[in-house]
N, C-alpha and C positions, 0 to 999 in steps of 0.2 A: 504494500500500500504506500510505496514511496511517492506516488503521484497524488495521494490524498491526505496524508498526515503531515503536519508541520515538522520541520527539521528539529531534532532534539538539541537542547542547549543547556547552559548552566542553571537555568530556571526550572526546566522540565526535562528529565532524562529520557533516554531511549527505553528504559525499563518501565516507564510510566510513573516513576516516583518523583517527588519534588527534588530539584537539583540543589547543589550546595549554595547557590546564590538565590534560591527561591525567596520571595518576599510577599508580604501583603500589608496594605495600609490598615489603619485602625481609626475608629471614631468613637468618642465617649459623649454621652448625652445627659444633661440635666434638664428635665422637662416639668413644667407646671401646667396642667391642663384642667379646664373646667367644662363640665357637661351641662348645658342649659336645657333642662328637661321641659321647660315651658315653651321654648321657641325652637328647639331642636338645632342647636348650634354648638360648635366647639370653639373655645377660646384657649389659646396656648402661648406660652413663652418658653423658649429653649435656649440653652447654651451648648454649642457643639465644639468639641476639641478634636481636631483632625491631626493625626500623626503621619508624617510622610516618611515611611520606611523604604520607599523606592529609591533607586539610584539616580532618579531624575530630579531636576530643579523645577518646581511648579510655580507658575505665575498666576494661576487662577484655580478655583475649586468649582466642581459641578455638584449641584444639589438637585434631588428629585422632588418635584412638586406633584405628586400623584393625583391629588384631588383635582388638579387642573384638567384631568381627563373629562371632568364634568363641566368645564367652561365652554362657552359658546364657540370659541375658535379651536377647540380640540380636533386633532386629526382623526380621532375615533369616529366622528360624524361622517368623515369622508370615506372611510373604509367600511363603515356599517351604515349604508344609506337607509334613511327612514322609509317605511312603506307608504304607498299611496293607495287609497281606497278607490272603489269604482267611481265615486263622485269626485275624484281628484282632490280629496282633502286628506290631510294628515289625520290619522287616528288620534283620539284624545291622549292615549298613552305616549305615542310618538311625539305629539306636540308638547306634552309635559316634559319629556326628556330634553327637548330642544330648548324649552323656556326655563328649565330649572338651572339656577346658578349655584353650582356646588364647588367652585374653584376656591383656592386659597386667596384670602385678602391679607396682604402683608402690611402691618403697621410700621415696621422698620426692620432693617438689617444693619447691625452696628458691630463695632469691635468692642472689646471689654471696657474701654474707656468711655464708651458712649458716642464715639464718632461714627457717622454714617459711612457705610461701605458702598462702593460702586458695584452695581449688579445689573444683569440683563436677564429678562425672563423670556425663554423660548418655549412657550406652551407648557409642557410638563417638566421642563428643565430650567434651572436657574444657574447662571455663571456669576460667581463672585470674584472680582478682581482683587488680588492681594496687594496690600500696600508695599510689601517687599517680597522678593522671590523666596519660596519656601524650600530650603535645602534638605538633603537627606538627613534624617535624624532629628529634624526640627518639628515643632507642633505649632498649630495656630488655633485660637479660640475666637468665636464670634457668637452673636445673639440674634435671634429672630423672634418677633412677636407677630401673631397671626390669628385669624379666625376663619371659619367657613360654615356653610349650611350643611347639615347632615341630610343625606338622601334617604328617601323612603324605599328600602330595598324591594318591598313587595310590589311597588309600582314601577320603579325606575331601574331595578336591578342593582348589581354592584357586589363587590367582594366584602364590603362592610356597609354599615348604615343602621337604620332602625326598622323595627317591625311594630306596627300599631295594633292594639287589641281593643276594638270598639266595645266589646262586651263589658269591660271594666275600665275603659278609658285610660289605658296604661301603655307604656312603651318598653320594648326590649332592645337595647343597644348592643351591637357588635361592632366595635370601633377599631379600625386599622388604617394604615397609611394616613394617620391623623396629624403627622408632623413632617416638616421638611427634613429629608434624609440625605446623607452623603451618598454620592455615586461611588462605585468601585473604581479603583485605579490599579491596573495590573499589567503584567508583561504580555498579555494576549491582546487586549482591547485598548490599552491606554485607559482613557476615561470611558467607562461603559455608560454612555449618555443617550442611548437610543430612546426615542419617545415612548411613553407608556400609552398604549392603544387599547389595552384590555385583555388580549389573549396572552401575550408575553408577560410573564410575571416579574419577579424582582431580582435584581442583582445587587447584593449588599455586602458590607464588610462588618467584621466583628468589632465589639466594643462593650463598654460597661454603661449601664443605664441606671439612673435614679429618677423615678417618675412619681410625681404627686398628682393624684386624680381626685378632683373635687366634684362630688355628686350629691343629690338629695340624701338626707340623713337616713331615709328608709330604704335606700338602694343597697344591694349586695354587689360587690365588685370582684371579678376574677381578672387576672392579668398575668403577663409574662413576669417571671421572677418571684421572689418571696416577699410576703407582707411584712413591713418593718414596724408598723404601729398597731399590731393586732389588739392590744389592750385598749386602744382608743376607738376602734370601730366595731368591735364585736361585744355582745353581751357576755356576762359571766357564764351563762349556760352554754352559749355558742363556743366560748373558749374552752370550756371543759370538754365539750363534744369533740372539738378539734384535737385536743390532747389525747382523747380516747382513740380517735381515728389514727393517730400516729403509731399506736400500738396494735392496730388491727391489720392483719395481712390476708384475711380470707374473705370477709364480707364488709361492705361499706358501712360507715356510721353516718347517720343523717344529722348534719350540723344545724341546718335550718329547715324546718318541716314544711309540708304543704299547707298545714293549718295556719302556720305563721305567715306564709306567703299570701294566703287568701286574705288575712287580716290587713297586711300591708297594702294590698290592692285597694282597699276600701277608703283609706284616708291618705292623702298625699302630704308629705312633710313639707313645711315651709322653710326648714333650715337645711344646712349642708354639712357634710363630713368630708374630710380629705383622707384618702387611702394612699399610703406610701409603699412603693414597690422598688426593690433593688434586683437587678439582673446583671450578672457578670458574663462576659465573653459570649454575647448573643449578637445575632445579625439584624434583629428587628424587635419591635415591641407592639403589642396589641392588648386590648382589654374589652370586657363586657360588663354591662351595668343594667340593673333593673330592680324594681321593687317586687317583681313577680317571681324572683328566683327561689327555688328549692336548692339545697346544697348538700351533697354527700361526698365522702372521702374515705380512702383506705391507703395504707402504706404498701410499697412494693420494694422488695430487696432484689437488687441486680448486681451480682458480683459483690464488690465491697461498697456499693452505693445504695442509698435509699431515696426513693422518690414518692411523693404524695400523688396518687392518682385521684383526680377530683372531677366532679361534674356539677354544673348549675343548669337548671331547666325550669320552665314554667309548668304549672299544673296541666297544661294542655299536652305535655309530653308523658304524663304518667298514665298507667303504671309501667309503661315500657322503659322509660329512662331510669327510673329507680331500680329496676331489675337488671338492666344490662349495661348502661353507659360506663360506669366507673370500672366494672369488672372487665369490660372490653378494653378500656384504657390500659389496665394492668396487664392483660394478656398481650396487647400490642407491644408494650415496652419490653416484656420478657422475650417475645418472639423476635422482634427486630434486633434486640441486643444480641441474641444468640447468633443471628445471621450477619451482623455487622460489627458494631462496637457497643460496649456497655453504655447505656443511657446515663449521662453524668449530670443532668440538670436536676434541681430539687423538686420540681412539680411538673405535672402534666394535666392540663384541663381539657374537658370536653364540654362545650356549651351548646345547648339546643337552640337553634334558630331555623325557622322554616325556610325551605327551598334554597339551602346553601350548603356547600362543603368547602371550607377554606381554612388554611393553616398558617400559623405563626409560631415562633419559638415558645414552647411550653403551653400553648393554648390554641384551640381550633374550634371552629363553628360548624355544627353538623345538623342536618335535617332529621326528621322522623317524628311524626305526631300521631297520637291515638285518635280514634273516633270520639265523639262527645260522651259516649257511654263508657269509655275506657277500653274498648276492644281494639284489636289491631289484627291485620292480616299477616300471613307468613312473609309476603313480599315486603311489607312495611318493616317488619322485624329485621329481616336479613339485610334490607337496604340500609337501615340505621346502623346495624353492626358493621357492615362493610364500609360505610362512609366514615365511621369513627376509626376503624382500623387504618383506613387510608390516610385520613387527615392527621391522626396521632403519629402514624408512621412517617409523615413528613418531618417530624422532629429529627429524623436521621438524614433523609434526603429532602430538602437541601439545608436544613437548619444547622446540622453538624457537618455533614459532607457538603460543603457550601458551593454548589454548582451555579453557573450563570443561567438563571431561569429566563432572562429576557431574550437570550439567544438560543438556548438548547433546552426546550421544555422536556424532552424525553429523559434527560439526565436526572430530573427529580420525579417527574410523573411516571415514567416507565419503570424506573428502578423501584419506586414505592409501590406501584401496582403489582410488580413481580413478587416482592416480599409480602405484600398484602395477601396475595393468593396463598402463599405458604402459611401465613397466620390464620387465614380462614379455614384451611384444611385441618389445622390443629385446634381450631375452636370447636368444631362439630364434625362428626363423621359424615362424609358425603355432602359437605357444605355446598350450596348452589352458587359457586363462584361465577361471576359474569365474565371474567377475563383471566387469562393465564394458560389455559389448556389449548393445545394446538387446534382442535376441531372447532373452537369458537372463533377463530380468525379466518376460517376458510372462505366464508362469503365475502368478506372484505378483500382478502388477498386476490380473489378471482374476479373482482368487480371491474368496472370501467376504469382503465388506467388514465384516461384523460381527466378524471376528477380525483386523482390520487397523487400524492407527493411522497418523496422519500422521507424517512425518519429524520435525516440530516438536513432539515430546513428550519428557518425561523418560524416560531409558532404562528406569527401573523400571516405566513405564506402557506400554511397547511390547509388543505381542502377539508379534511375531517380530523379535527384536532384530537378527538377522543380515541379514534383508531390509530392515528399517526403517532401521538405522544404517549398514550397510555397502553392500549391493547397490543399493538404490534411489537414494541420493544419488550413488554412483559412476556409475550409469547416466545419471542426470540430467546430470551434468557432462560425460559423454562425448557425449551428445546435443547439449548446448550447444556443445561444441567442434566437432563434426562437421557439424551441420546447421543450428543456429540462428545461431551467431556466426562459425563458421569457425575453423580452427586458429590462424591468425596473430593474429586479434583476441582470441580466448579466451586463448591462451598469454600474451600481453602483459598482459592484465587479471589473470590468475591469478598471474602473477609479481609484479605490482604489489601484490596483496593480501599475498603472502608477505613482500615487502620492507617494506611498511608496518607489519606486525604481528610481525616477527621480534623475539623477546625481549620481546614485550608480550602482553597478554591480550585477544584479539578475542572478540566475541559475534556471533550470527547477522546482525544488521543491518549490522555492519561488513563482513562478507563480501558480502552482497547489494548494499550500496551501492557498495563498491569495484568489483565486477564491472561495474556499470552506469557508474560514473564514469570508469573507465579504458578503457571500450570505446565509450562514447557510444551505448549501446543501452538502450532501455526493456525491462527484463526482468521487470517486476512480475507480468505475467501468468504467466510461467514459474515464478517462486518460489511464487506463490499456488497454482497447480495441483499442482506437484510436491512442495512442501514443507509446505503447510498443509492439503491435502486428501488424500483417498484416491481421487480420480478417476483414470480411465484412459481412454486413447484407444480407442474401440470401432469397429474397422474390419471390413470383410467378410473372409471367408476367401480367402487368396491362393494357397494351395498345400496339397496333400494328399500325404502320404508314407506308404508302406507300411513298417511296422516288421517286422523279423525277429528271431527268437530269437538272442541272442548266443552264438556257439560257445564251448565251454570250451577248445578248443585255442588257445593264445595266438597262434600263427602265423596261424591262420585268422581269429581275431579282429582281429589287426593288418591282415590283408589286407582284411577287411570295412571296418574303420575308414578305411583308406587310400582305398578305393573311395568311401565316403560323403563323405570330405573332398574328393575330386577332383570329385565331381558336385554338391556342396552349393553353394547360392547364397552368395556372399561378402557380408559386411556392408561398409559403407562404410569402416570403420576398416582392415579387412584390405586392401581395394583400394588405399587411399592408402599404407598401410605398405609395400606392395610396391615402391614407388618412393621414398618419403620416408625409409624406413630403408634406407640404402645397404648396411650390413652389421650383422647382429646380433652379439651378444657371442660366440656359439659359432662364427660364421663368421670372426670376427677371431682368436679363440683356439680352435683346433680340438681342443685337449686337453680341452675341455668335452664333446666328443662321446664316447659310450660304446657298449656293445654294443647298446643300444636303437636307436641310430642305424644301426648296421651291419645290424640286422635289417630296417630299412626299406629 
């Protein structure tokens, strides 16, 4: 692959490991942010300290203004043209998207002495000109004050925002990209300052965060990092329950109950509280806040580390979330740690927010709601468990193994989806995984090549991002593991990649080269075919099945499904898992089984 991979150098070696001159810059943040629950606004002040560890002299800094994707002049409107109805009028939702002003409003950009800094805003990016060139080993601090309007996720979409509950007139906030953030500067891209258009996610650098979040006094807050003033924001009972949860490793402890949440919904506090969080060596920060939250937690031991697995969710998520969310977090941390590196952060949150699956360091936002009577379907249950595994799994890719999401979506989405498949199969025997097994990619791989792009494209250029960045790379890795390399060799090489690049920033060549270097296998032909082309294996028909209309009666449907599963040909992963997975999570902890299991 000499024609495709970059030449190895002192920063990145031919083995796929970081070179002896590898570097990465760093940025520390001190942020004070206020959530205006009456007007749905965010007000913030931050101090950023950027450390230039590169060999280059920098004369300006690039800052990400991700909220400007919601500004009127955002390029996202150009690549996602709004639909026109038959009457040649914009739909009300499209019109609202165009009229909503969600961009950053900057009050000032100053140095620490209070002097204004010269800056230029280019849509979702801002360039700050430095008073003096910043040499290697030097640092520079500056301050930004800002505010913006929070978007209604349910109407306008978005990776963060608010969800409004008309029944009790309350809001649930999942807040991210809420502060101007440093761009990454590295040996591959220089400044990674590609515009944020929506599909390509985030390229970030590690740093330490101290964040003070002011919210209504009756809100509960979950965030990246550890709570610094727990005695100021929790009641004595909640603190006692939290202490109890630190000692519980099997079943979650409910720290704030559903009954308490219902009472908080009824009366809105007119005062505020400030929650302080500290996070070290993370690439980003996010938080969730609502008076509707129920809160449960349990501890997880991973190697020599301990992490609190925790969930917050409204009553609309129960009983599903109380039964499954936090245990799914714990299972994910254990499984991903086994496949990659030990999870080293102190907490891992799962937050229930409708119609979303999104990840940040130590916290993620996940869908999954029950019917009003508290019932739920098998599809809803497994969909919720899968999205939690996927989003919590992103703590490893890219939050620890810090790939460039803006350019290479598959390096976080594909790798996470692959390990997600492994975690699902260890959660429950014959878990209905949607991605990972070879037979589930056949229809896509054999489809029209004119609307298909190789994995190795920018996510904004992919025709079908779900198949391109999630399903196809996950399937490729599973085929490598099962039929090309074998489990033992693949697992050792994959773990080597994770260890080499933990808390560093890998690029595609680093992954490809490490997998070959650590296994002793020439895989160039595999990377070329699977990742750089849209080719597929064209074989003859091996089987023909007659399909029947699915019955509406759920019991008859389940009987039909059981029959099809019993007679279906098993893939190689399932056959090996029968003996190599001695016990799944729900076989170890039978409380995970519910009425859906008893029906079977």
